[in-house]
mmCIF file of the N, C-alpha and C atoms, coordinates in Angstrom:
data_MODEL
# 
_entry.id   MODEL 
# 
loop_
_atom_site.group_PDB 
_atom_site.id 
_atom_site.type_symbol 
_atom_site.label_atom_id 
_atom_site.label_alt_id 
_atom_site.label_comp_id 
_atom_site.label_asym_id 
_atom_site.label_entity_id 
_atom_site.label_seq_id 
_atom_site.pdbx_PDB_ins_code 
_atom_site.Cartn_x 
_atom_site.Cartn_y 
_atom_site.Cartn_z 
_atom_site.occupancy 
_atom_site.B_iso_or_equiv 
_atom_site.pdbx_formal_charge 
_atom_site.auth_seq_id 
_atom_site.auth_comp_id 
_atom_site.auth_asym_id 
_atom_site.auth_atom_id 
_atom_site.pdbx_PDB_model_num 
ATOM 1   N N  . MET A 1 1  ? -8.032  8.187  28.216 1.00 0.00 ? 1  MET A N  1 
ATOM 2   C CA . MET A 1 1  ? -9.473  8.873  28.785 1.00 0.00 ? 1  MET A CA 1 
ATOM 3   C C  . MET A 1 1  ? -10.508 8.695  28.119 1.00 0.00 ? 1  MET A C  1 
ATOM 4   N N  . ARG A 1 2  ? -10.492 8.824  26.834 1.00 0.00 ? 2  ARG A N  1 
ATOM 5   C CA . ARG A 1 2  ? -11.570 9.146  25.564 1.00 0.00 ? 2  ARG A CA 1 
ATOM 6   C C  . ARG A 1 2  ? -12.168 7.230  26.225 1.00 0.00 ? 2  ARG A C  1 
ATOM 7   N N  . GLU A 1 3  ? -11.926 6.406  26.362 1.00 0.00 ? 3  GLU A N  1 
ATOM 8   C CA . GLU A 1 3  ? -12.139 5.052  26.642 1.00 0.00 ? 3  GLU A CA 1 
ATOM 9   C C  . GLU A 1 3  ? -12.901 4.871  28.046 1.00 0.00 ? 3  GLU A C  1 
ATOM 10  N N  . ARG A 1 4  ? -12.493 5.823  28.862 1.00 0.00 ? 4  ARG A N  1 
ATOM 11  C CA . ARG A 1 4  ? -13.205 5.315  30.295 1.00 0.00 ? 4  ARG A CA 1 
ATOM 12  C C  . ARG A 1 4  ? -14.736 6.692  30.509 1.00 0.00 ? 4  ARG A C  1 
ATOM 13  N N  . TYR A 1 5  ? -14.474 7.673  29.586 1.00 0.00 ? 5  TYR A N  1 
ATOM 14  C CA . TYR A 1 5  ? -15.552 8.117  29.541 1.00 0.00 ? 5  TYR A CA 1 
ATOM 15  C C  . TYR A 1 5  ? -15.006 9.489  29.929 1.00 0.00 ? 5  TYR A C  1 
ATOM 16  N N  . ILE A 1 6  ? -14.029 10.040 30.791 1.00 0.00 ? 6  ILE A N  1 
ATOM 17  C CA . ILE A 1 6  ? -13.833 10.484 31.751 1.00 0.00 ? 6  ILE A CA 1 
ATOM 18  C C  . ILE A 1 6  ? -13.389 12.533 30.181 1.00 0.00 ? 6  ILE A C  1 
ATOM 19  N N  . ASN A 1 7  ? -13.051 13.481 30.600 1.00 0.00 ? 7  ASN A N  1 
ATOM 20  C CA . ASN A 1 7  ? -12.968 14.326 29.975 1.00 0.00 ? 7  ASN A CA 1 
ATOM 21  C C  . ASN A 1 7  ? -12.139 15.532 30.522 1.00 0.00 ? 7  ASN A C  1 
ATOM 22  N N  . ASP A 1 8  ? -11.125 16.623 29.916 1.00 0.00 ? 8  ASP A N  1 
ATOM 23  C CA . ASP A 1 8  ? -10.049 17.019 30.729 1.00 0.00 ? 8  ASP A CA 1 
ATOM 24  C C  . ASP A 1 8  ? -11.585 17.668 32.110 1.00 0.00 ? 8  ASP A C  1 
ATOM 25  N N  . PRO A 1 9  ? -12.006 18.578 32.016 1.00 0.00 ? 9  PRO A N  1 
ATOM 26  C CA . PRO A 1 9  ? -12.992 19.587 32.586 1.00 0.00 ? 9  PRO A CA 1 
ATOM 27  C C  . PRO A 1 9  ? -12.864 18.233 33.689 1.00 0.00 ? 9  PRO A C  1 
ATOM 28  N N  . MET A 1 10 ? -13.317 17.070 34.257 1.00 0.00 ? 10 MET A N  1 
ATOM 29  C CA . MET A 1 10 ? -13.232 15.977 34.814 1.00 0.00 ? 10 MET A CA 1 
ATOM 30  C C  . MET A 1 10 ? -11.950 15.957 35.418 1.00 0.00 ? 10 MET A C  1 
ATOM 31  N N  . VAL A 1 11 ? -10.788 15.877 35.139 1.00 0.00 ? 11 VAL A N  1 
ATOM 32  C CA . VAL A 1 11 ? -9.722  15.938 35.185 1.00 0.00 ? 11 VAL A CA 1 
ATOM 33  C C  . VAL A 1 11 ? -9.577  16.837 36.495 1.00 0.00 ? 11 VAL A C  1 
ATOM 34  N N  . LEU A 1 12 ? -9.515  18.172 35.812 1.00 0.00 ? 12 LEU A N  1 
ATOM 35  C CA . LEU A 1 12 ? -8.990  19.187 36.186 1.00 0.00 ? 12 LEU A CA 1 
ATOM 36  C C  . LEU A 1 12 ? -9.800  19.578 37.947 1.00 0.00 ? 12 LEU A C  1 
ATOM 37  N N  . GLU A 1 13 ? -11.122 18.846 37.747 1.00 0.00 ? 13 GLU A N  1 
ATOM 38  C CA . GLU A 1 13 ? -12.119 19.207 39.211 1.00 0.00 ? 13 GLU A CA 1 
ATOM 39  C C  . GLU A 1 13 ? -11.488 18.544 39.900 1.00 0.00 ? 13 GLU A C  1 
ATOM 40  N N  . VAL A 1 14 ? -11.123 17.398 39.446 1.00 0.00 ? 14 VAL A N  1 
ATOM 41  C CA . VAL A 1 14 ? -10.261 16.468 40.273 1.00 0.00 ? 14 VAL A CA 1 
ATOM 42  C C  . VAL A 1 14 ? -9.160  16.639 40.762 1.00 0.00 ? 14 VAL A C  1 
ATOM 43  N N  . LEU A 1 15 ? -8.168  17.618 40.236 1.00 0.00 ? 15 LEU A N  1 
ATOM 44  C CA . LEU A 1 15 ? -7.061  17.567 40.783 1.00 0.00 ? 15 LEU A CA 1 
ATOM 45  C C  . LEU A 1 15 ? -7.387  19.008 41.482 1.00 0.00 ? 15 LEU A C  1 
ATOM 46  N N  . ARG A 1 16 ? -8.032  20.190 41.518 1.00 0.00 ? 16 ARG A N  1 
ATOM 47  C CA . ARG A 1 16 ? -8.493  21.311 42.006 1.00 0.00 ? 16 ARG A CA 1 
ATOM 48  C C  . ARG A 1 16 ? -8.935  21.226 42.965 1.00 0.00 ? 16 ARG A C  1 
ATOM 49  N N  . MET A 1 17 ? -10.403 19.513 43.016 1.00 0.00 ? 17 MET A N  1 
ATOM 50  C CA . MET A 1 17 ? -11.113 19.593 44.466 1.00 0.00 ? 17 MET A CA 1 
ATOM 51  C C  . MET A 1 17 ? -10.738 18.364 44.754 1.00 0.00 ? 17 MET A C  1 
ATOM 52  N N  . GLY A 1 18 ? -10.452 17.531 44.933 1.00 0.00 ? 18 GLY A N  1 
ATOM 53  C CA . GLY A 1 18 ? -10.269 16.100 45.105 1.00 0.00 ? 18 GLY A CA 1 
ATOM 54  C C  . GLY A 1 18 ? -9.479  16.398 46.605 1.00 0.00 ? 18 GLY A C  1 
ATOM 55  N N  . SER A 1 19 ? -9.385  14.606 46.671 1.00 0.00 ? 19 SER A N  1 
ATOM 56  C CA . SER A 1 19 ? -8.676  14.187 48.445 1.00 0.00 ? 19 SER A CA 1 
ATOM 57  C C  . SER A 1 19 ? -7.947  13.534 48.162 1.00 0.00 ? 19 SER A C  1 
ATOM 58  N N  . PHE A 1 20 ? -6.894  13.250 48.729 1.00 0.00 ? 20 PHE A N  1 
ATOM 59  C CA . PHE A 1 20 ? -5.734  11.957 48.501 1.00 0.00 ? 20 PHE A CA 1 
ATOM 60  C C  . PHE A 1 20 ? -6.641  11.001 48.846 1.00 0.00 ? 20 PHE A C  1 
ATOM 61  N N  . ALA A 1 21 ? -6.789  10.154 48.298 1.00 0.00 ? 21 ALA A N  1 
ATOM 62  C CA . ALA A 1 21 ? -7.523  8.192  48.517 1.00 0.00 ? 21 ALA A CA 1 
ATOM 63  C C  . ALA A 1 21 ? -6.020  7.968  49.640 1.00 0.00 ? 21 ALA A C  1 
ATOM 64  N N  . LEU A 1 22 ? -5.128  7.958  49.294 1.00 0.00 ? 22 LEU A N  1 
ATOM 65  C CA . LEU A 1 22 ? -3.943  7.308  50.140 1.00 0.00 ? 22 LEU A CA 1 
ATOM 66  C C  . LEU A 1 22 ? -3.216  7.748  50.612 1.00 0.00 ? 22 LEU A C  1 
ATOM 67  N N  . PRO A 1 23 ? -1.574  7.489  50.785 1.00 0.00 ? 23 PRO A N  1 
ATOM 68  C CA . PRO A 1 23 ? -0.951  9.029  51.492 1.00 0.00 ? 23 PRO A CA 1 
ATOM 69  C C  . PRO A 1 23 ? 0.445   8.596  50.143 1.00 0.00 ? 23 PRO A C  1 
ATOM 70  N N  . PRO A 1 24 ? 0.658   10.331 49.550 1.00 0.00 ? 24 PRO A N  1 
ATOM 71  C CA . PRO A 1 24 ? 1.791   10.028 48.857 1.00 0.00 ? 24 PRO A CA 1 
ATOM 72  C C  . PRO A 1 24 ? 2.674   9.336  48.804 1.00 0.00 ? 24 PRO A C  1 
ATOM 73  N N  . GLU A 1 25 ? 3.546   7.953  48.002 1.00 0.00 ? 25 GLU A N  1 
ATOM 74  C CA . GLU A 1 25 ? 4.103   7.398  48.131 1.00 0.00 ? 25 GLU A CA 1 
ATOM 75  C C  . GLU A 1 25 ? 5.507   7.529  46.678 1.00 0.00 ? 25 GLU A C  1 
ATOM 76  N N  . PRO A 1 26 ? 6.364   7.338  47.580 1.00 0.00 ? 26 PRO A N  1 
ATOM 77  C CA . PRO A 1 26 ? 7.586   7.737  46.187 1.00 0.00 ? 26 PRO A CA 1 
ATOM 78  C C  . PRO A 1 26 ? 8.345   7.002  45.763 1.00 0.00 ? 26 PRO A C  1 
ATOM 79  N N  . ASP A 1 27 ? 8.222   7.409  44.220 1.00 0.00 ? 27 ASP A N  1 
ATOM 80  C CA . ASP A 1 27 ? 8.392   6.848  43.155 1.00 0.00 ? 27 ASP A CA 1 
ATOM 81  C C  . ASP A 1 27 ? 9.835   6.373  43.365 1.00 0.00 ? 27 ASP A C  1 
ATOM 82  N N  . ILE A 1 28 ? 9.691   4.760  42.685 1.00 0.00 ? 28 ILE A N  1 
ATOM 83  C CA . ILE A 1 28 ? 11.293  4.025  42.935 1.00 0.00 ? 28 ILE A CA 1 
ATOM 84  C C  . ILE A 1 28 ? 11.696  4.320  41.782 1.00 0.00 ? 28 ILE A C  1 
ATOM 85  N N  . LYS A 1 29 ? 12.012  4.866  40.432 1.00 0.00 ? 29 LYS A N  1 
ATOM 86  C CA . LYS A 1 29 ? 12.611  5.224  39.782 1.00 0.00 ? 29 LYS A CA 1 
ATOM 87  C C  . LYS A 1 29 ? 12.959  6.324  39.633 1.00 0.00 ? 29 LYS A C  1 
ATOM 88  N N  . HIS A 1 30 ? 11.810  7.305  39.928 1.00 0.00 ? 30 HIS A N  1 
ATOM 89  C CA . HIS A 1 30 ? 12.523  8.862  40.345 1.00 0.00 ? 30 HIS A CA 1 
ATOM 90  C C  . HIS A 1 30 ? 12.594  9.464  41.667 1.00 0.00 ? 30 HIS A C  1 
ATOM 91  N N  . PRO A 1 31 ? 13.459  11.045 41.480 1.00 0.00 ? 31 PRO A N  1 
ATOM 92  C CA . PRO A 1 31 ? 13.371  11.657 43.155 1.00 0.00 ? 31 PRO A CA 1 
ATOM 93  C C  . PRO A 1 31 ? 11.334  11.692 43.454 1.00 0.00 ? 31 PRO A C  1 
ATOM 94  N N  . GLY A 1 32 ? 10.821  12.076 43.180 1.00 0.00 ? 32 GLY A N  1 
ATOM 95  C CA . GLY A 1 32 ? 9.354   12.637 43.218 1.00 0.00 ? 32 GLY A CA 1 
ATOM 96  C C  . GLY A 1 32 ? 8.742   11.581 43.687 1.00 0.00 ? 32 GLY A C  1 
ATOM 97  N N  . LEU A 1 33 ? 6.916   12.380 43.902 1.00 0.00 ? 33 LEU A N  1 
ATOM 98  C CA . LEU A 1 33 ? 6.003   11.469 45.135 1.00 0.00 ? 33 LEU A CA 1 
ATOM 99  C C  . LEU A 1 33 ? 4.628   10.892 43.600 1.00 0.00 ? 33 LEU A C  1 
ATOM 100 N N  . LEU A 1 34 ? 4.400   10.271 44.091 1.00 0.00 ? 34 LEU A N  1 
ATOM 101 C CA . LEU A 1 34 ? 3.222   9.441  43.513 1.00 0.00 ? 34 LEU A CA 1 
ATOM 102 C C  . LEU A 1 34 ? 1.155   9.607  44.296 1.00 0.00 ? 34 LEU A C  1 
ATOM 103 N N  . CYS A 1 35 ? 0.886   10.280 43.870 1.00 0.00 ? 35 CYS A N  1 
ATOM 104 C CA . CYS A 1 35 ? -0.025  10.898 44.853 1.00 0.00 ? 35 CYS A CA 1 
ATOM 105 C C  . CYS A 1 35 ? -1.868  10.612 43.990 1.00 0.00 ? 35 CYS A C  1 
ATOM 106 N N  . ARG A 1 36 ? -1.994  9.656  44.581 1.00 0.00 ? 36 ARG A N  1 
ATOM 107 C CA . ARG A 1 36 ? -3.598  9.577  44.294 1.00 0.00 ? 36 ARG A CA 1 
ATOM 108 C C  . ARG A 1 36 ? -4.659  10.323 44.633 1.00 0.00 ? 36 ARG A C  1 
ATOM 109 N N  . ILE A 1 37 ? -5.325  11.183 43.188 1.00 0.00 ? 37 ILE A N  1 
ATOM 110 C CA . ILE A 1 37 ? -6.514  12.735 43.958 1.00 0.00 ? 37 ILE A CA 1 
ATOM 111 C C  . ILE A 1 37 ? -7.990  11.734 43.569 1.00 0.00 ? 37 ILE A C  1 
ATOM 112 N N  . GLN A 1 38 ? -9.015  11.550 44.392 1.00 0.00 ? 38 GLN A N  1 
ATOM 113 C CA . GLN A 1 38 ? -9.732  10.891 43.428 1.00 0.00 ? 38 GLN A CA 1 
ATOM 114 C C  . GLN A 1 38 ? -11.142 12.422 44.173 1.00 0.00 ? 38 GLN A C  1 
ATOM 115 N N  . ARG A 1 39 ? -12.263 11.979 43.427 1.00 0.00 ? 39 ARG A N  1 
ATOM 116 C CA . ARG A 1 39 ? -13.105 13.052 43.449 1.00 0.00 ? 39 ARG A CA 1 
ATOM 117 C C  . ARG A 1 39 ? -14.542 12.006 42.733 1.00 0.00 ? 39 ARG A C  1 
ATOM 118 N N  . PHE A 1 40 ? -15.852 12.352 43.341 1.00 0.00 ? 40 PHE A N  1 
ATOM 119 C CA . PHE A 1 40 ? -16.944 11.878 42.484 1.00 0.00 ? 40 PHE A CA 1 
ATOM 120 C C  . PHE A 1 40 ? -17.271 13.722 41.489 1.00 0.00 ? 40 PHE A C  1 
ATOM 121 N N  . VAL A 1 41 ? -17.220 12.907 40.720 1.00 0.00 ? 41 VAL A N  1 
ATOM 122 C CA . VAL A 1 41 ? -17.668 14.503 39.188 1.00 0.00 ? 41 VAL A CA 1 
ATOM 123 C C  . VAL A 1 41 ? -18.680 13.614 38.360 1.00 0.00 ? 41 VAL A C  1 
ATOM 124 N N  . ALA A 1 42 ? -19.924 13.990 37.733 1.00 0.00 ? 42 ALA A N  1 
ATOM 125 C CA . ALA A 1 42 ? -19.582 13.447 36.878 1.00 0.00 ? 42 ALA A CA 1 
ATOM 126 C C  . ALA A 1 42 ? -20.869 12.368 36.627 1.00 0.00 ? 42 ALA A C  1 
ATOM 127 N N  . GLY A 1 43 ? -20.467 12.050 37.979 1.00 0.00 ? 43 GLY A N  1 
ATOM 128 C CA . GLY A 1 43 ? -21.441 10.922 38.489 1.00 0.00 ? 43 GLY A CA 1 
ATOM 129 C C  . GLY A 1 43 ? -21.045 9.269  38.495 1.00 0.00 ? 43 GLY A C  1 
ATOM 130 N N  . MET A 1 44 ? -19.726 9.882  38.859 1.00 0.00 ? 44 MET A N  1 
ATOM 131 C CA . MET A 1 44 ? -18.595 8.546  38.324 1.00 0.00 ? 44 MET A CA 1 
ATOM 132 C C  . MET A 1 44 ? -17.430 8.962  39.279 1.00 0.00 ? 44 MET A C  1 
ATOM 133 N N  . GLN A 1 45 ? -16.862 8.240  40.609 1.00 0.00 ? 45 GLN A N  1 
ATOM 134 C CA . GLN A 1 45 ? -15.641 7.884  40.723 1.00 0.00 ? 45 GLN A CA 1 
ATOM 135 C C  . GLN A 1 45 ? -14.330 8.569  39.610 1.00 0.00 ? 45 GLN A C  1 
ATOM 136 N N  . VAL A 1 46 ? -13.498 9.042  40.166 1.00 0.00 ? 46 VAL A N  1 
ATOM 137 C CA . VAL A 1 46 ? -12.685 9.561  39.449 1.00 0.00 ? 46 VAL A CA 1 
ATOM 138 C C  . VAL A 1 46 ? -11.953 9.326  40.311 1.00 0.00 ? 46 VAL A C  1 
ATOM 139 N N  . ALA A 1 47 ? -10.388 9.085  39.884 1.00 0.00 ? 47 ALA A N  1 
ATOM 140 C CA . ALA A 1 47 ? -9.162  8.785  40.257 1.00 0.00 ? 47 ALA A CA 1 
ATOM 141 C C  . ALA A 1 47 ? -8.650  9.500  39.786 1.00 0.00 ? 47 ALA A C  1 
ATOM 142 N N  . VAL A 1 48 ? -7.019  10.543 39.836 1.00 0.00 ? 48 VAL A N  1 
ATOM 143 C CA . VAL A 1 48 ? -6.290  10.774 38.615 1.00 0.00 ? 48 VAL A CA 1 
ATOM 144 C C  . VAL A 1 48 ? -4.487  10.488 39.369 1.00 0.00 ? 48 VAL A C  1 
ATOM 145 N N  . VAL A 1 49 ? -2.950  9.848  38.933 1.00 0.00 ? 49 VAL A N  1 
ATOM 146 C CA . VAL A 1 49 ? -2.347  9.615  39.756 1.00 0.00 ? 49 VAL A CA 1 
ATOM 147 C C  . VAL A 1 49 ? -1.828  10.845 39.085 1.00 0.00 ? 49 VAL A C  1 
ATOM 148 N N  . VAL A 1 50 ? -0.757  11.357 39.856 1.00 0.00 ? 50 VAL A N  1 
ATOM 149 C CA . VAL A 1 50 ? -0.074  12.562 40.183 1.00 0.00 ? 50 VAL A CA 1 
ATOM 150 C C  . VAL A 1 50 ? 1.769   12.142 40.148 1.00 0.00 ? 50 VAL A C  1 
ATOM 151 N N  . TYR A 1 51 ? 2.129   12.305 39.496 1.00 0.00 ? 51 TYR A N  1 
ATOM 152 C CA . TYR A 1 51 ? 3.533   12.898 40.054 1.00 0.00 ? 51 TYR A CA 1 
ATOM 153 C C  . TYR A 1 51 ? 3.992   14.152 40.025 1.00 0.00 ? 51 TYR A C  1 
ATOM 154 N N  . VAL A 1 52 ? 4.712   14.137 41.328 1.00 0.00 ? 52 VAL A N  1 
ATOM 155 C CA . VAL A 1 52 ? 4.803   15.617 41.480 1.00 0.00 ? 52 VAL A CA 1 
ATOM 156 C C  . VAL A 1 52 ? 7.113   15.354 41.998 1.00 0.00 ? 52 VAL A C  1 
ATOM 157 N N  . GLU A 1 53 ? 7.760   16.559 41.213 1.00 0.00 ? 53 GLU A N  1 
ATOM 158 C CA . GLU A 1 53 ? 8.869   16.351 41.349 1.00 0.00 ? 53 GLU A CA 1 
ATOM 159 C C  . GLU A 1 53 ? 9.218   17.507 42.353 1.00 0.00 ? 53 GLU A C  1 
ATOM 160 N N  . TYR A 1 54 ? 9.679   17.490 43.789 1.00 0.00 ? 54 TYR A N  1 
ATOM 161 C CA . TYR A 1 54 ? 10.019  18.777 44.263 1.00 0.00 ? 54 TYR A CA 1 
ATOM 162 C C  . TYR A 1 54 ? 11.475  18.667 44.301 1.00 0.00 ? 54 TYR A C  1 
ATOM 163 N N  . PRO A 1 55 ? 12.114  20.062 44.027 1.00 0.00 ? 55 PRO A N  1 
ATOM 164 C CA . PRO A 1 55 ? 10.816  21.102 44.239 1.00 0.00 ? 55 PRO A CA 1 
ATOM 165 C C  . PRO A 1 55 ? 10.326  22.104 43.078 1.00 0.00 ? 55 PRO A C  1 
ATOM 166 N N  . ALA A 1 56 ? 10.166  21.278 41.981 1.00 0.00 ? 56 ALA A N  1 
ATOM 167 C CA . ALA A 1 56 ? 9.951   21.760 40.206 1.00 0.00 ? 56 ALA A CA 1 
ATOM 168 C C  . ALA A 1 56 ? 8.394   22.041 40.985 1.00 0.00 ? 56 ALA A C  1 
ATOM 169 N N  . THR A 1 57 ? 7.669   22.948 40.201 1.00 0.00 ? 57 THR A N  1 
ATOM 170 C CA . THR A 1 57 ? 6.047   23.122 40.312 1.00 0.00 ? 57 THR A CA 1 
ATOM 171 C C  . THR A 1 57 ? 5.183   22.625 39.408 1.00 0.00 ? 57 THR A C  1 
ATOM 172 N N  . ASP A 1 58 ? 5.881   22.143 38.312 1.00 0.00 ? 58 ASP A N  1 
ATOM 173 C CA . ASP A 1 58 ? 4.832   21.528 37.900 1.00 0.00 ? 58 ASP A CA 1 
ATOM 174 C C  . ASP A 1 58 ? 4.586   19.829 37.776 1.00 0.00 ? 58 ASP A C  1 
ATOM 175 N N  . LEU A 1 59 ? 3.212   19.402 37.597 1.00 0.00 ? 59 LEU A N  1 
ATOM 176 C CA . LEU A 1 59 ? 2.515   18.357 38.093 1.00 0.00 ? 59 LEU A CA 1 
ATOM 177 C C  . LEU A 1 59 ? 2.625   17.283 36.659 1.00 0.00 ? 59 LEU A C  1 
ATOM 178 N N  . VAL A 1 60 ? 2.333   15.836 36.257 1.00 0.00 ? 60 VAL A N  1 
ATOM 179 C CA . VAL A 1 60 ? 2.876   15.289 35.090 1.00 0.00 ? 60 VAL A CA 1 
ATOM 180 C C  . VAL A 1 60 ? 1.686   14.446 36.138 1.00 0.00 ? 60 VAL A C  1 
ATOM 181 N N  . ILE A 1 61 ? 0.536   14.290 34.931 1.00 0.00 ? 61 ILE A N  1 
ATOM 182 C CA . ILE A 1 61 ? -0.544  13.169 35.482 1.00 0.00 ? 61 ILE A CA 1 
ATOM 183 C C  . ILE A 1 61 ? -0.518  11.964 34.446 1.00 0.00 ? 61 ILE A C  1 
ATOM 184 N N  . VAL A 1 62 ? 0.012   11.302 35.284 1.00 0.00 ? 62 VAL A N  1 
ATOM 185 C CA . VAL A 1 62 ? 0.559   9.189  35.016 1.00 0.00 ? 62 VAL A CA 1 
ATOM 186 C C  . VAL A 1 62 ? -0.968  8.940  34.370 1.00 0.00 ? 62 VAL A C  1 
ATOM 187 N N  . THR A 1 63 ? -1.457  8.892  34.558 1.00 0.00 ? 63 THR A N  1 
ATOM 188 C CA . THR A 1 63 ? -3.223  8.164  34.666 1.00 0.00 ? 63 THR A CA 1 
ATOM 189 C C  . THR A 1 63 ? -4.779  8.721  34.778 1.00 0.00 ? 63 THR A C  1 
ATOM 190 N N  . VAL A 1 64 ? -5.524  8.474  34.148 1.00 0.00 ? 64 VAL A N  1 
ATOM 191 C CA . VAL A 1 64 ? -6.901  9.024  34.614 1.00 0.00 ? 64 VAL A CA 1 
ATOM 192 C C  . VAL A 1 64 ? -7.408  7.622  34.582 1.00 0.00 ? 64 VAL A C  1 
ATOM 193 N N  . MET A 1 65 ? -8.482  7.372  35.831 1.00 0.00 ? 65 MET A N  1 
ATOM 194 C CA . MET A 1 65 ? -9.204  5.910  35.654 1.00 0.00 ? 65 MET A CA 1 
ATOM 195 C C  . MET A 1 65 ? -10.577 6.520  36.526 1.00 0.00 ? 65 MET A C  1 
ATOM 196 N N  . ASP A 1 66 ? -11.580 5.634  36.074 1.00 0.00 ? 66 ASP A N  1 
ATOM 197 C CA . ASP A 1 66 ? -13.029 5.211  36.943 1.00 0.00 ? 66 ASP A CA 1 
ATOM 198 C C  . ASP A 1 66 ? -13.076 4.337  38.130 1.00 0.00 ? 66 ASP A C  1 
ATOM 199 N N  . VAL A 1 67 ? -12.859 4.619  39.587 1.00 0.00 ? 67 VAL A N  1 
ATOM 200 C CA . VAL A 1 67 ? -13.045 3.476  40.408 1.00 0.00 ? 67 VAL A CA 1 
ATOM 201 C C  . VAL A 1 67 ? -14.118 3.137  40.450 1.00 0.00 ? 67 VAL A C  1 
ATOM 202 N N  . LYS A 1 68 ? -13.940 1.681  40.339 1.00 0.00 ? 68 LYS A N  1 
ATOM 203 C CA . LYS A 1 68 ? -15.547 1.330  40.385 1.00 0.00 ? 68 LYS A CA 1 
ATOM 204 C C  . LYS A 1 68 ? -15.560 0.564  41.805 1.00 0.00 ? 68 LYS A C  1 
ATOM 205 N N  . LYS A 1 69 ? -16.825 0.485  42.289 1.00 0.00 ? 69 LYS A N  1 
ATOM 206 C CA . LYS A 1 69 ? -16.782 -0.670 43.840 1.00 0.00 ? 69 LYS A CA 1 
ATOM 207 C C  . LYS A 1 69 ? -16.982 -1.600 43.371 1.00 0.00 ? 69 LYS A C  1 
ATOM 208 N N  . ASP A 1 70 ? -15.993 -2.767 44.252 1.00 0.00 ? 70 ASP A N  1 
ATOM 209 C CA . ASP A 1 70 ? -17.095 -4.287 43.918 1.00 0.00 ? 70 ASP A CA 1 
ATOM 210 C C  . ASP A 1 70 ? -17.499 -4.795 44.833 1.00 0.00 ? 70 ASP A C  1 
# 
């Protein structure tokens, strides 16, 4: 995250107030879902990919990236 200039509070804001960029999709290797959540925060569009395993209440953050328009 440091290389992309994204810090922990930015990730937490994306998780709390972001919206789903794509519908959740099943993970091939594991029984859970992969969700991509996006939000414009601190002057950049940030996306967080989260792995959700049901019925567990924990989230695993897979990757964090800044989304650039081409």
